[in-house]
C-alpha positions in Angstrom: 44.6 172.9 46.3 43.0 171.4 49.2 45.2 168.8 51.1 44.4 165.1 51.0 42.4 164.3 54.1 42.6 160.5 55.5 40.7 159.2 58.1 40.3 155.7 59.5 37.9 154.7 57.9 39.9 154.8 54.7 42.7 153.2 55.9 41.6 149.6 54.8 41.5 150.3 51.6 45.0 151.3 51.0 46.5 148.9 53.7 45.8 145.9 55.6 44.9 147.5 58.9 45.1 145.8 62.6 44.0 147.7 65.5 44.5 147.0 68.9 43.5 148.9 71.8 46.7 148.7 74.4 44.8 149.7 77.7 43.0 146.3 76.6 45.4 143.9 74.5 48.2 144.8 76.3 50.7 141.9 77.1 53.0 140.0 75.3 51.5 137.3 74.4 49.4 139.9 72.3 52.5 141.3 70.7 54.3 137.3 70.5 50.2 136.7 69.2 48.4 139.1 67.6 50.5 141.5 66.1 53.4 138.9 65.0 51.6 137.3 63.2 49.5 139.7 61.7 53.0 141.6 60.4 54.4 137.6 58.8 51.6 136.6 57.6 51.2 137.4 53.3 48.3 137.5 51.7 47.2 136.4 47.6 45.1 138.8 47.0 46.2 141.7 49.2 49.3 143.7 47.9 50.6 146.6 49.6 51.6 147.7 52.9 50.5 146.4 56.7 49.7 148.9 59.0 49.7 148.4 63.3 47.5 150.7 65.0 48.5 150.9 68.5 46.5 152.7 70.6 47.3 153.7 74.4 50.4 152.0 73.8 52.3 153.6 76.8 49.1 150.8 78.0 50.9 147.9 77.2 53.6 145.9 79.9 57.2 146.6 80.0 58.0 143.1 78.6 55.3 143.5 75.6 56.9 147.2 75.0 60.5 145.5 74.6 59.3 142.2 73.0 58.0 145.0 70.5 60.9 146.7 69.9 63.2 143.5 69.3 60.4 142.7 67.0 62.1 145.4 64.7 58.3 146.4 63.3 58.5 149.6 64.1 60.4 151.4 61.8 
């Protein structure tokens, strides 16, 4: 039996996806603005889960990392 392989191209069909390159978008304003806004809004037609991908999250500022921790978005 072949395992199911998901790539980043498959994700929009299964989830609502917000992808950020944290080395570019790394400040607390991004966490307070884009990420929290995306996570907290409801959509009429899309159901299912929302997925936030933070590429290079270690490059985020300490304030931004702490804001993410406080937001309880990370499960």
